[in-house]
PDB file of N, CA, C and O in Angstrom:
ATOM      1  N   MET A   1      -3.604  -7.083 -10.897  1.00  0.00           N
ATOM      2  CA  MET A   1      -3.214  -6.692  -9.549  1.00  0.00           C
ATOM      3  C   MET A   1      -1.691  -6.656  -9.459  1.00  0.00           C
ATOM      4  O   MET A   1      -0.995  -7.376 -10.175  1.00  0.00           O
ATOM      5  N   ALA A   2      -1.198  -5.823  -8.585  1.00  0.00           N
ATOM      6  CA  ALA A   2       0.246  -5.680  -8.415  1.00  0.00           C
ATOM      7  C   ALA A   2       0.874  -6.992  -7.957  1.00  0.00           C
ATOM      8  O   ALA A   2       0.326  -7.695  -7.108  1.00  0.00           O
ATOM      9  N   GLN A   3       2.023  -7.307  -8.528  1.00  0.00           N
ATOM     10  CA  GLN A   3       2.734  -8.525  -8.144  1.00  0.00           C
ATOM     11  C   GLN A   3       3.157  -8.429  -6.682  1.00  0.00           C
ATOM     12  O   GLN A   3       3.501  -7.351  -6.197  1.00  0.00           O
ATOM     13  N   ASP A   4       3.128  -9.544  -5.995  1.00  0.00           N
ATOM     14  CA  ASP A   4       3.527  -9.675  -4.602  1.00  0.00           C
ATOM     15  C   ASP A   4       2.477  -9.206  -3.605  1.00  0.00           C
ATOM     16  O   ASP A   4       2.668  -9.386  -2.403  1.00  0.00           O
ATOM     17  N   TRP A   5       1.402  -8.627  -4.042  1.00  0.00           N
ATOM     18  CA  TRP A   5       0.319  -8.318  -3.120  1.00  0.00           C
ATOM     19  C   TRP A   5      -0.386  -9.625  -2.809  1.00  0.00           C
ATOM     20  O   TRP A   5      -0.606 -10.449  -3.697  1.00  0.00           O
ATOM     21  N   GLN A   6      -0.734  -9.808  -1.563  1.00  0.00           N
ATOM     22  CA  GLN A   6      -1.454 -11.007  -1.131  1.00  0.00           C
ATOM     23  C   GLN A   6      -2.921 -10.648  -0.931  1.00  0.00           C
ATOM     24  O   GLN A   6      -3.248  -9.706  -0.209  1.00  0.00           O
ATOM     25  N   GLU A   7      -3.798 -11.407  -1.577  1.00  0.00           N
ATOM     26  CA  GLU A   7      -5.224 -11.197  -1.355  1.00  0.00           C
ATOM     27  C   GLU A   7      -5.674 -12.163  -0.277  1.00  0.00           C
ATOM     28  O   GLU A   7      -5.564 -13.379  -0.432  1.00  0.00           O
ATOM     29  N   ARG A   8      -6.178 -11.620   0.809  1.00  0.00           N
ATOM     30  CA  ARG A   8      -6.667 -12.425   1.930  1.00  0.00           C
ATOM     31  C   ARG A   8      -8.189 -12.493   1.844  1.00  0.00           C
ATOM     32  O   ARG A   8      -8.838 -11.591   1.313  1.00  0.00           O
ATOM     33  N   LYS A   9      -8.742 -13.577   2.376  1.00  0.00           N
ATOM     34  CA  LYS A   9     -10.176 -13.819   2.225  1.00  0.00           C
ATOM     35  C   LYS A   9     -11.020 -13.440   3.437  1.00  0.00           C
ATOM     36  O   LYS A   9     -12.176 -13.052   3.266  1.00  0.00           O
ATOM     37  N   ARG A  10     -10.497 -13.536   4.635  1.00  0.00           N
ATOM     38  CA  ARG A  10     -11.313 -13.309   5.832  1.00  0.00           C
ATOM     39  C   ARG A  10     -10.645 -12.339   6.771  1.00  0.00           C
ATOM     40  O   ARG A  10      -9.784 -12.773   7.536  1.00  0.00           O
ATOM     41  N   PRO A  11     -10.957 -11.111   6.778  1.00  0.00           N
ATOM     42  CA  PRO A  11     -11.803 -10.431   5.807  1.00  0.00           C
ATOM     43  C   PRO A  11     -11.047 -10.182   4.512  1.00  0.00           C
ATOM     44  O   PRO A  11      -9.817 -10.223   4.482  1.00  0.00           O
ATOM     45  N   VAL A  12     -11.789  -9.926   3.447  1.00  0.00           N
ATOM     46  CA  VAL A  12     -11.163  -9.672   2.145  1.00  0.00           C
ATOM     47  C   VAL A  12     -10.339  -8.399   2.241  1.00  0.00           C
ATOM     48  O   VAL A  12     -10.817  -7.360   2.695  1.00  0.00           O
ATOM     49  N   ARG A  13      -9.077  -8.503   1.800  1.00  0.00           N
ATOM     50  CA  ARG A  13      -8.167  -7.365   1.850  1.00  0.00           C
ATOM     51  C   ARG A  13      -6.925  -7.669   1.019  1.00  0.00           C
ATOM     52  O   ARG A  13      -6.693  -8.820   0.651  1.00  0.00           O
ATOM     53  N   LEU A  14      -6.137  -6.661   0.724  1.00  0.00           N
ATOM     54  CA  LEU A  14      -4.828  -6.804   0.087  1.00  0.00           C
ATOM     55  C   LEU A  14      -3.765  -6.450   1.113  1.00  0.00           C
ATOM     56  O   LEU A  14      -3.929  -5.516   1.897  1.00  0.00           O
ATOM     57  N   GLU A  15      -2.662  -7.213   1.101  1.00  0.00           N
ATOM     58  CA  GLU A  15      -1.564  -6.946   2.030  1.00  0.00           C
ATOM     59  C   GLU A  15      -0.226  -7.014   1.297  1.00  0.00           C
ATOM     60  O   GLU A  15      -0.042  -7.805   0.372  1.00  0.00           O
ATOM     61  N   LYS A  16       0.688  -6.175   1.729  1.00  0.00           N
ATOM     62  CA  LYS A  16       2.046  -6.219   1.182  1.00  0.00           C
ATOM     63  C   LYS A  16       3.006  -5.588   2.183  1.00  0.00           C
ATOM     64  O   LYS A  16       2.644  -4.678   2.929  1.00  0.00           O
ATOM     65  N   ARG A  17       4.236  -6.090   2.182  1.00  0.00           N
ATOM     66  CA  ARG A  17       5.313  -5.526   2.998  1.00  0.00           C
ATOM     67  C   ARG A  17       6.369  -4.968   2.044  1.00  0.00           C
ATOM     68  O   ARG A  17       6.816  -5.649   1.122  1.00  0.00           O
ATOM     69  N   TYR A  18       6.751  -3.735   2.282  1.00  0.00           N
ATOM     70  CA  TYR A  18       7.846  -3.101   1.543  1.00  0.00           C
ATOM     71  C   TYR A  18       9.020  -2.955   2.493  1.00  0.00           C
ATOM     72  O   TYR A  18       8.856  -2.534   3.638  1.00  0.00           O
ATOM     73  N   GLU A  19      10.202  -3.306   2.012  1.00  0.00           N
ATOM     74  CA  GLU A  19      11.423  -3.136   2.811  1.00  0.00           C
ATOM     75  C   GLU A  19      12.319  -2.113   2.132  1.00  0.00           C
ATOM     76  O   GLU A  19      12.415  -2.062   0.906  1.00  0.00           O
ATOM     77  N   PHE A  20      12.971  -1.301   2.954  1.00  0.00           N
ATOM     78  CA  PHE A  20      13.803  -0.215   2.461  1.00  0.00           C
ATOM     79  C   PHE A  20      15.188  -0.290   3.106  1.00  0.00           C
ATOM     80  O   PHE A  20      15.341  -0.896   4.167  1.00  0.00           O
ATOM     81  N   PRO A  21      16.190   0.317   2.481  1.00  0.00           N
ATOM     82  CA  PRO A  21      17.549   0.225   3.027  1.00  0.00           C
ATOM     83  C   PRO A  21      17.765   1.008   4.318  1.00  0.00           C
ATOM     84  O   PRO A  21      18.675   0.702   5.089  1.00  0.00           O
ATOM     85  N   ASP A  22      16.918   2.030   4.554  1.00  0.00           N
ATOM     86  CA  ASP A  22      17.097   2.850   5.749  1.00  0.00           C
ATOM     87  C   ASP A  22      15.821   3.647   6.029  1.00  0.00           C
ATOM     88  O   ASP A  22      14.882   3.649   5.234  1.00  0.00           O
ATOM     89  N   TYR A  23      15.816   4.318   7.172  1.00  0.00           N
ATOM     90  CA  TYR A  23      14.631   5.071   7.575  1.00  0.00           C
ATOM     91  C   TYR A  23      14.349   6.248   6.643  1.00  0.00           C
ATOM     92  O   TYR A  23      13.189   6.553   6.367  1.00  0.00           O
ATOM     93  N   ALA A  24      15.383   6.898   6.165  1.00  0.00           N
ATOM     94  CA  ALA A  24      15.183   8.058   5.282  1.00  0.00           C
ATOM     95  C   ALA A  24      14.420   7.654   4.016  1.00  0.00           C
ATOM     96  O   ALA A  24      13.532   8.378   3.566  1.00  0.00           O
ATOM     97  N   THR A  25      14.767   6.513   3.452  1.00  0.00           N
ATOM     98  CA  THR A  25      14.085   6.036   2.252  1.00  0.00           C
ATOM     99  C   THR A  25      12.649   5.636   2.576  1.00  0.00           C
ATOM    100  O   THR A  25      11.728   5.924   1.812  1.00  0.00           O
ATOM    101  N   LEU A  26      12.470   4.979   3.699  1.00  0.00           N
ATOM    102  CA  LEU A  26      11.116   4.631   4.146  1.00  0.00           C
ATOM    103  C   LEU A  26      10.276   5.891   4.291  1.00  0.00           C
ATOM    104  O   LEU A  26       9.131   5.929   3.842  1.00  0.00           O
ATOM    105  N   ARG A  27      10.833   6.919   4.913  1.00  0.00           N
ATOM    106  CA  ARG A  27      10.112   8.170   5.125  1.00  0.00           C
ATOM    107  C   ARG A  27       9.718   8.813   3.796  1.00  0.00           C
ATOM    108  O   ARG A  27       8.614   9.342   3.667  1.00  0.00           O
ATOM    109  N   ASP A  28      10.605   8.770   2.818  1.00  0.00           N
ATOM    110  CA  ASP A  28      10.276   9.297   1.485  1.00  0.00           C
ATOM    111  C   ASP A  28       9.067   8.563   0.909  1.00  0.00           C
ATOM    112  O   ASP A  28       8.155   9.184   0.363  1.00  0.00           O
ATOM    113  N   PHE A  29       9.070   7.229   1.037  1.00  0.00           N
ATOM    114  CA  PHE A  29       7.948   6.436   0.545  1.00  0.00           C
ATOM    115  C   PHE A  29       6.657   6.804   1.282  1.00  0.00           C
ATOM    116  O   PHE A  29       5.618   7.003   0.652  1.00  0.00           O
ATOM    117  N   LEU A  30       6.719   6.895   2.605  1.00  0.00           N
ATOM    118  CA  LEU A  30       5.521   7.215   3.384  1.00  0.00           C
ATOM    119  C   LEU A  30       4.948   8.578   3.000  1.00  0.00           C
ATOM    120  O   LEU A  30       3.730   8.740   2.925  1.00  0.00           O
ATOM    121  N   ASP A  31       5.814   9.550   2.758  1.00  0.00           N
ATOM    122  CA  ASP A  31       5.347  10.878   2.345  1.00  0.00           C
ATOM    123  C   ASP A  31       4.635  10.807   0.996  1.00  0.00           C
ATOM    124  O   ASP A  31       3.575  11.406   0.816  1.00  0.00           O
ATOM    125  N   LEU A  32       5.220  10.073   0.050  1.00  0.00           N
ATOM    126  CA  LEU A  32       4.596   9.928  -1.268  1.00  0.00           C
ATOM    127  C   LEU A  32       3.300   9.129  -1.184  1.00  0.00           C
ATOM    128  O   LEU A  32       2.328   9.446  -1.871  1.00  0.00           O
ATOM    129  N   ALA A  33       3.282   8.099  -0.349  1.00  0.00           N
ATOM    130  CA  ALA A  33       2.074   7.293  -0.167  1.00  0.00           C
ATOM    131  C   ALA A  33       0.955   8.132   0.436  1.00  0.00           C
ATOM    132  O   ALA A  33      -0.208   7.964   0.069  1.00  0.00           O
ATOM    133  N   ALA A  34       1.288   9.024   1.350  1.00  0.00           N
ATOM    134  CA  ALA A  34       0.277   9.906   1.950  1.00  0.00           C
ATOM    135  C   ALA A  34      -0.323  10.833   0.897  1.00  0.00           C
ATOM    136  O   ALA A  34      -1.534  11.053   0.879  1.00  0.00           O
ATOM    137  N   GLU A  35       0.518  11.372   0.024  1.00  0.00           N
ATOM    138  CA  GLU A  35       0.017  12.225  -1.058  1.00  0.00           C
ATOM    139  C   GLU A  35      -0.909  11.441  -1.983  1.00  0.00           C
ATOM    140  O   GLU A  35      -1.966  11.937  -2.375  1.00  0.00           O
ATOM    141  N   LEU A  36      -0.510  10.211  -2.332  1.00  0.00           N
ATOM    142  CA  LEU A  36      -1.335   9.370  -3.186  1.00  0.00           C
ATOM    143  C   LEU A  36      -2.666   9.054  -2.509  1.00  0.00           C
ATOM    144  O   LEU A  36      -3.712   9.088  -3.157  1.00  0.00           O
ATOM    145  N   SER A  37      -2.639   8.752  -1.229  1.00  0.00           N
ATOM    146  CA  SER A  37      -3.870   8.447  -0.494  1.00  0.00           C
ATOM    147  C   SER A  37      -4.844   9.622  -0.548  1.00  0.00           C
ATOM    148  O   SER A  37      -6.039   9.435  -0.776  1.00  0.00           O
ATOM    149  N   GLU A  38      -4.336  10.813  -0.341  1.00  0.00           N
ATOM    150  CA  GLU A  38      -5.205  11.987  -0.382  1.00  0.00           C
ATOM    151  C   GLU A  38      -5.753  12.209  -1.787  1.00  0.00           C
ATOM    152  O   GLU A  38      -6.923  12.552  -1.955  1.00  0.00           O
ATOM    153  N   LYS A  39      -4.913  12.014  -2.783  1.00  0.00           N
ATOM    154  CA  LYS A  39      -5.346  12.197  -4.173  1.00  0.00           C
ATOM    155  C   LYS A  39      -6.434  11.193  -4.546  1.00  0.00           C
ATOM    156  O   LYS A  39      -7.417  11.553  -5.195  1.00  0.00           O
ATOM    157  N   GLU A  40      -6.263   9.950  -4.143  1.00  0.00           N
ATOM    158  CA  GLU A  40      -7.178   8.873  -4.532  1.00  0.00           C
ATOM    159  C   GLU A  40      -8.316   8.661  -3.525  1.00  0.00           C
ATOM    160  O   GLU A  40      -9.247   7.904  -3.799  1.00  0.00           O
ATOM    161  N   ASP A  41      -8.250   9.314  -2.379  1.00  0.00           N
ATOM    162  CA  ASP A  41      -9.228   9.147  -1.309  1.00  0.00           C
ATOM    163  C   ASP A  41      -9.322   7.680  -0.869  1.00  0.00           C
ATOM    164  O   ASP A  41     -10.405   7.164  -0.593  1.00  0.00           O
ATOM    165  N   LEU A  42      -8.167   7.032  -0.813  1.00  0.00           N
ATOM    166  CA  LEU A  42      -8.042   5.659  -0.304  1.00  0.00           C
ATOM    167  C   LEU A  42      -6.993   5.682   0.798  1.00  0.00           C
ATOM    168  O   LEU A  42      -5.879   6.166   0.597  1.00  0.00           O
ATOM    169  N   TYR A  43      -7.356   5.157   1.960  1.00  0.00           N
ATOM    170  CA  TYR A  43      -6.483   5.254   3.123  1.00  0.00           C
ATOM    171  C   TYR A  43      -6.236   3.870   3.716  1.00  0.00           C
ATOM    172  O   TYR A  43      -7.017   3.399   4.543  1.00  0.00           O
ATOM    173  N   PRO A  44      -5.153   3.220   3.296  1.00  0.00           N
ATOM    174  CA  PRO A  44      -4.861   1.888   3.817  1.00  0.00           C
ATOM    175  C   PRO A  44      -4.312   1.960   5.241  1.00  0.00           C
ATOM    176  O   PRO A  44      -3.889   3.017   5.709  1.00  0.00           O
ATOM    177  N   ASP A  45      -4.330   0.821   5.912  1.00  0.00           N
ATOM    178  CA  ASP A  45      -3.648   0.711   7.200  1.00  0.00           C
ATOM    179  C   ASP A  45      -2.162   0.545   6.922  1.00  0.00           C
ATOM    180  O   ASP A  45      -1.773  -0.211   6.032  1.00  0.00           O
ATOM    181  N   MET A  46      -1.335   1.251   7.680  1.00  0.00           N
ATOM    182  CA  MET A  46       0.110   1.151   7.525  1.00  0.00           C
ATOM    183  C   MET A  46       0.741   1.000   8.897  1.00  0.00           C
ATOM    184  O   MET A  46       0.463   1.773   9.814  1.00  0.00           O
ATOM    185  N   GLY A  47       1.592  -0.004   9.023  1.00  0.00           N
ATOM    186  CA  GLY A  47       2.382  -0.186  10.227  1.00  0.00           C
ATOM    187  C   GLY A  47       3.840  -0.245   9.810  1.00  0.00           C
ATOM    188  O   GLY A  47       4.197  -1.004   8.909  1.00  0.00           O
ATOM    189  N   PHE A  48       4.684   0.545  10.453  1.00  0.00           N
ATOM    190  CA  PHE A  48       6.074   0.588   9.999  1.00  0.00           C
ATOM    191  C   PHE A  48       7.051   0.583  11.158  1.00  0.00           C
ATOM    192  O   PHE A  48       6.708   0.876  12.304  1.00  0.00           O
ATOM    193  N   ALA A  49       8.278   0.239  10.815  1.00  0.00           N
ATOM    194  CA  ALA A  49       9.402   0.278  11.744  1.00  0.00           C
ATOM    195  C   ALA A  49      10.531   1.025  11.040  1.00  0.00           C
ATOM    196  O   ALA A  49      10.282   1.836  10.148  1.00  0.00           O
ATOM    197  N   LYS A  50      11.755   0.755  11.435  1.00  0.00           N
ATOM    198  CA  LYS A  50      12.900   1.501  10.915  1.00  0.00           C
ATOM    199  C   LYS A  50      13.105   1.357   9.410  1.00  0.00           C
ATOM    200  O   LYS A  50      13.485   2.319   8.742  1.00  0.00           O
ATOM    201  N   ASP A  51      12.858   0.165   8.872  1.00  0.00           N
ATOM    202  CA  ASP A  51      13.179  -0.052   7.458  1.00  0.00           C
ATOM    203  C   ASP A  51      12.119  -0.844   6.692  1.00  0.00           C
ATOM    204  O   ASP A  51      12.419  -1.416   5.644  1.00  0.00           O
ATOM    205  N   TYR A  52      10.893  -0.886   7.197  1.00  0.00           N
ATOM    206  CA  TYR A  52       9.832  -1.562   6.451  1.00  0.00           C
ATOM    207  C   TYR A  52       8.478  -0.966   6.801  1.00  0.00           C
ATOM    208  O   TYR A  52       8.307  -0.304   7.825  1.00  0.00           O
ATOM    209  N   VAL A  53       7.518  -1.226   5.912  1.00  0.00           N
ATOM    210  CA  VAL A  53       6.129  -0.852   6.166  1.00  0.00           C
ATOM    211  C   VAL A  53       5.238  -1.991   5.681  1.00  0.00           C
ATOM    212  O   VAL A  53       5.435  -2.520   4.587  1.00  0.00           O
ATOM    213  N   ASN A  54       4.269  -2.361   6.493  1.00  0.00           N
ATOM    214  CA  ASN A  54       3.233  -3.312   6.114  1.00  0.00           C
ATOM    215  C   ASN A  54       1.986  -2.512   5.758  1.00  0.00           C
ATOM    216  O   ASN A  54       1.538  -1.667   6.534  1.00  0.00           O
ATOM    217  N   ILE A  55       1.427  -2.784   4.578  1.00  0.00           N
ATOM    218  CA  ILE A  55       0.254  -2.048   4.118  1.00  0.00           C
ATOM    219  C   ILE A  55      -0.894  -3.020   3.922  1.00  0.00           C
ATOM    220  O   ILE A  55      -0.727  -4.089   3.336  1.00  0.00           O
ATOM    221  N   THR A  56      -2.061  -2.636   4.419  1.00  0.00           N
ATOM    222  CA  THR A  56      -3.282  -3.415   4.236  1.00  0.00           C
ATOM    223  C   THR A  56      -4.341  -2.509   3.638  1.00  0.00           C
ATOM    224  O   THR A  56      -4.659  -1.456   4.190  1.00  0.00           O
ATOM    225  N   ILE A  57      -4.882  -2.931   2.505  1.00  0.00           N
ATOM    226  CA  ILE A  57      -5.973  -2.211   1.861  1.00  0.00           C
ATOM    227  C   ILE A  57      -7.240  -2.994   2.143  1.00  0.00           C
ATOM    228  O   ILE A  57      -7.433  -4.100   1.639  1.00  0.00           O
ATOM    229  N   HIS A  58      -8.109  -2.396   2.966  1.00  0.00           N
ATOM    230  CA  HIS A  58      -9.373  -3.030   3.339  1.00  0.00           C
ATOM    231  C   HIS A  58     -10.479  -2.601   2.381  1.00  0.00           C
ATOM    232  O   HIS A  58     -10.387  -1.560   1.731  1.00  0.00           O
ATOM    233  N   LEU A  59     -11.514  -3.412   2.307  1.00  0.00           N
ATOM    234  CA  LEU A  59     -12.684  -3.053   1.522  1.00  0.00           C
ATOM    235  C   LEU A  59     -13.467  -1.965   2.231  1.00  0.00           C
ATOM    236  O   LEU A  59     -13.439  -1.870   3.458  1.00  0.00           O
ATOM    237  N   ASP A  60     -14.161  -1.148   1.463  1.00  0.00           N
ATOM    238  CA  ASP A  60     -15.070  -0.172   2.049  1.00  0.00           C
ATOM    239  C   ASP A  60     -16.341  -0.885   2.479  1.00  0.00           C
ATOM    240  O   ASP A  60     -16.642  -1.976   1.996  1.00  0.00           O
ATOM    241  N   ASP A  61     -17.076  -0.275   3.378  1.00  0.00           N
ATOM    242  CA  ASP A  61     -18.337  -0.849   3.834  1.00  0.00           C
ATOM    243  C   ASP A  61     -19.233  -1.158   2.647  1.00  0.00           C
ATOM    244  O   ASP A  61     -19.385  -0.339   1.740  1.00  0.00           O
ATOM    245  N   GLY A  62     -19.818  -2.332   2.659  1.00  0.00           N
ATOM    246  CA  GLY A  62     -20.738  -2.741   1.610  1.00  0.00           C
ATOM    247  C   GLY A  62     -20.076  -3.420   0.425  1.00  0.00           C
ATOM    248  O   GLY A  62     -20.761  -4.043  -0.386  1.00  0.00           O
ATOM    249  N   GLU A  63     -18.753  -3.314   0.305  1.00  0.00           N
ATOM    250  CA  GLU A  63     -18.053  -3.981  -0.795  1.00  0.00           C
ATOM    251  C   GLU A  63     -17.829  -5.440  -0.449  1.00  0.00           C
ATOM    252  O   GLU A  63     -17.641  -5.795   0.714  1.00  0.00           O
ATOM    253  N   GLU A  64     -17.852  -6.291  -1.486  1.00  0.00           N
ATOM    254  CA  GLU A  64     -17.631  -7.721  -1.281  1.00  0.00           C
ATOM    255  C   GLU A  64     -16.360  -8.220  -1.944  1.00  0.00           C
ATOM    256  O   GLU A  64     -15.906  -9.333  -1.677  1.00  0.00           O
ATOM    257  N   SER A  65     -15.789  -7.396  -2.809  1.00  0.00           N
ATOM    258  CA  SER A  65     -14.549  -7.795  -3.476  1.00  0.00           C
ATOM    259  C   SER A  65     -13.674  -6.569  -3.697  1.00  0.00           C
ATOM    260  O   SER A  65     -14.133  -5.432  -3.590  1.00  0.00           O
ATOM    261  N   ILE A  66     -12.424  -6.818  -4.002  1.00  0.00           N
ATOM    262  CA  ILE A  66     -11.456  -5.750  -4.208  1.00  0.00           C
ATOM    263  C   ILE A  66     -11.816  -5.013  -5.495  1.00  0.00           C
ATOM    264  O   ILE A  66     -12.013  -5.628  -6.543  1.00  0.00           O
ATOM    265  N   SER A  67     -11.895  -3.709  -5.403  1.00  0.00           N
ATOM    266  CA  SER A  67     -12.313  -2.904  -6.554  1.00  0.00           C
ATOM    267  C   SER A  67     -11.147  -2.624  -7.498  1.00  0.00           C
ATOM    268  O   SER A  67      -9.980  -2.792  -7.143  1.00  0.00           O
ATOM    269  N   ASP A  68     -11.493  -2.196  -8.697  1.00  0.00           N
ATOM    270  CA  ASP A  68     -10.470  -1.790  -9.662  1.00  0.00           C
ATOM    271  C   ASP A  68      -9.659  -0.615  -9.116  1.00  0.00           C
ATOM    272  O   ASP A  68      -8.449  -0.539  -9.328  1.00  0.00           O
ATOM    273  N   ASP A  69     -10.329   0.298  -8.415  1.00  0.00           N
ATOM    274  CA  ASP A  69      -9.617   1.447  -7.835  1.00  0.00           C
ATOM    275  C   ASP A  69      -8.595   0.991  -6.796  1.00  0.00           C
ATOM    276  O   ASP A  69      -7.491   1.533  -6.737  1.00  0.00           O
ATOM    277  N   GLN A  70      -8.948   0.007  -5.981  1.00  0.00           N
ATOM    278  CA  GLN A  70      -8.021  -0.503  -4.972  1.00  0.00           C
ATOM    279  C   GLN A  70      -6.848  -1.233  -5.627  1.00  0.00           C
ATOM    280  O   GLN A  70      -5.713  -1.122  -5.164  1.00  0.00           O
ATOM    281  N   GLN A  71      -7.113  -1.971  -6.690  1.00  0.00           N
ATOM    282  CA  GLN A  71      -6.031  -2.653  -7.407  1.00  0.00           C
ATOM    283  C   GLN A  71      -5.091  -1.635  -8.059  1.00  0.00           C
ATOM    284  O   GLN A  71      -3.871  -1.798  -8.030  1.00  0.00           O
ATOM    285  N   ARG A  72      -5.671  -0.586  -8.645  1.00  0.00           N
ATOM    286  CA  ARG A  72      -4.849   0.454  -9.260  1.00  0.00           C
ATOM    287  C   ARG A  72      -4.023   1.172  -8.192  1.00  0.00           C
ATOM    288  O   ARG A  72      -2.854   1.486  -8.418  1.00  0.00           O
ATOM    289  N   PHE A  73      -4.625   1.432  -7.040  1.00  0.00           N
ATOM    290  CA  PHE A  73      -3.924   2.066  -5.927  1.00  0.00           C
ATOM    291  C   PHE A  73      -2.727   1.205  -5.493  1.00  0.00           C
ATOM    292  O   PHE A  73      -1.650   1.737  -5.225  1.00  0.00           O
ATOM    293  N   ALA A  74      -2.911  -0.102  -5.425  1.00  0.00           N
ATOM    294  CA  ALA A  74      -1.817  -1.014  -5.067  1.00  0.00           C
ATOM    295  C   ALA A  74      -0.686  -0.924  -6.088  1.00  0.00           C
ATOM    296  O   ALA A  74       0.487  -0.902  -5.716  1.00  0.00           O
ATOM    297  N   ARG A  75      -1.033  -0.873  -7.360  1.00  0.00           N
ATOM    298  CA  ARG A  75      -0.002  -0.745  -8.408  1.00  0.00           C
ATOM    299  C   ARG A  75       0.737   0.587  -8.282  1.00  0.00           C
ATOM    300  O   ARG A  75       1.952   0.650  -8.473  1.00  0.00           O
ATOM    301  N   GLU A  76       0.007   1.639  -7.962  1.00  0.00           N
ATOM    302  CA  GLU A  76       0.635   2.957  -7.787  1.00  0.00           C
ATOM    303  C   GLU A  76       1.604   2.949  -6.602  1.00  0.00           C
ATOM    304  O   GLU A  76       2.667   3.566  -6.672  1.00  0.00           O
ATOM    305  N   LEU A  77       1.251   2.261  -5.525  1.00  0.00           N
ATOM    306  CA  LEU A  77       2.172   2.141  -4.397  1.00  0.00           C
ATOM    307  C   LEU A  77       3.442   1.417  -4.811  1.00  0.00           C
ATOM    308  O   LEU A  77       4.534   1.787  -4.379  1.00  0.00           O
ATOM    309  N   ASP A  78       3.314   0.389  -5.644  1.00  0.00           N
ATOM    310  CA  ASP A  78       4.497  -0.313  -6.146  1.00  0.00           C
ATOM    311  C   ASP A  78       5.403   0.638  -6.934  1.00  0.00           C
ATOM    312  O   ASP A  78       6.625   0.603  -6.791  1.00  0.00           O
ATOM    313  N   LEU A  79       4.797   1.477  -7.759  1.00  0.00           N
ATOM    314  CA  LEU A  79       5.581   2.429  -8.530  1.00  0.00           C
ATOM    315  C   LEU A  79       6.308   3.433  -7.627  1.00  0.00           C
ATOM    316  O   LEU A  79       7.453   3.802  -7.887  1.00  0.00           O
ATOM    317  N   LEU A  80       5.629   3.863  -6.569  1.00  0.00           N
ATOM    318  CA  LEU A  80       6.268   4.773  -5.612  1.00  0.00           C
ATOM    319  C   LEU A  80       7.447   4.104  -4.919  1.00  0.00           C
ATOM    320  O   LEU A  80       8.499   4.717  -4.734  1.00  0.00           O
ATOM    321  N   ALA A  81       7.264   2.835  -4.533  1.00  0.00           N
ATOM    322  CA  ALA A  81       8.351   2.105  -3.875  1.00  0.00           C
ATOM    323  C   ALA A  81       9.551   1.982  -4.815  1.00  0.00           C
ATOM    324  O   ALA A  81      10.696   2.130  -4.388  1.00  0.00           O
ATOM    325  N   ASP A  82       9.288   1.712  -6.089  1.00  0.00           N
ATOM    326  CA  ASP A  82      10.382   1.639  -7.067  1.00  0.00           C
ATOM    327  C   ASP A  82      11.059   2.997  -7.213  1.00  0.00           C
ATOM    328  O   ASP A  82      12.279   3.080  -7.356  1.00  0.00           O
ATOM    329  N   LYS A  83      10.266   4.050  -7.175  1.00  0.00           N
ATOM    330  CA  LYS A  83      10.801   5.402  -7.325  1.00  0.00           C
ATOM    331  C   LYS A  83      11.776   5.759  -6.212  1.00  0.00           C
ATOM    332  O   LYS A  83      12.804   6.387  -6.466  1.00  0.00           O
ATOM    333  N   VAL A  84      11.464   5.366  -4.988  1.00  0.00           N
ATOM    334  CA  VAL A  84      12.347   5.713  -3.864  1.00  0.00           C
ATOM    335  C   VAL A  84      13.450   4.685  -3.633  1.00  0.00           C
ATOM    336  O   VAL A  84      14.379   4.921  -2.860  1.00  0.00           O
ATOM    337  N   GLY A  85      13.339   3.531  -4.316  1.00  0.00           N
ATOM    338  CA  GLY A  85      14.419   2.559  -4.235  1.00  0.00           C
ATOM    339  C   GLY A  85      14.272   1.478  -3.204  1.00  0.00           C
ATOM    340  O   GLY A  85      15.203   1.208  -2.445  1.00  0.00           O
ATOM    341  N   SER A  86      13.102   0.848  -3.165  1.00  0.00           N
ATOM    342  CA  SER A  86      12.928  -0.240  -2.197  1.00  0.00           C
ATOM    343  C   SER A  86      13.760  -1.444  -2.556  1.00  0.00           C
ATOM    344  O   SER A  86      13.730  -2.448  -1.845  1.00  0.00           O
TER     345      SER A  86
END
């Protein structure tokens, strides 16, 4: 699993906060994250402000644990954040 992601138990989910130097960089990340979400058909909850975004990856209905696809998706988000310069 990606470093710094927090696995929560009730309900089971992954959470992470990314911080960016400015809104333009945050926007670049959000655009890339949206493309990744569409490609992977995984749509996390995202809440953002001027220079940060909180991401929560919830389980799909019927799942009891975090899947390999969700863990890989979290790692891909980390790579995107590194790409834009978080």
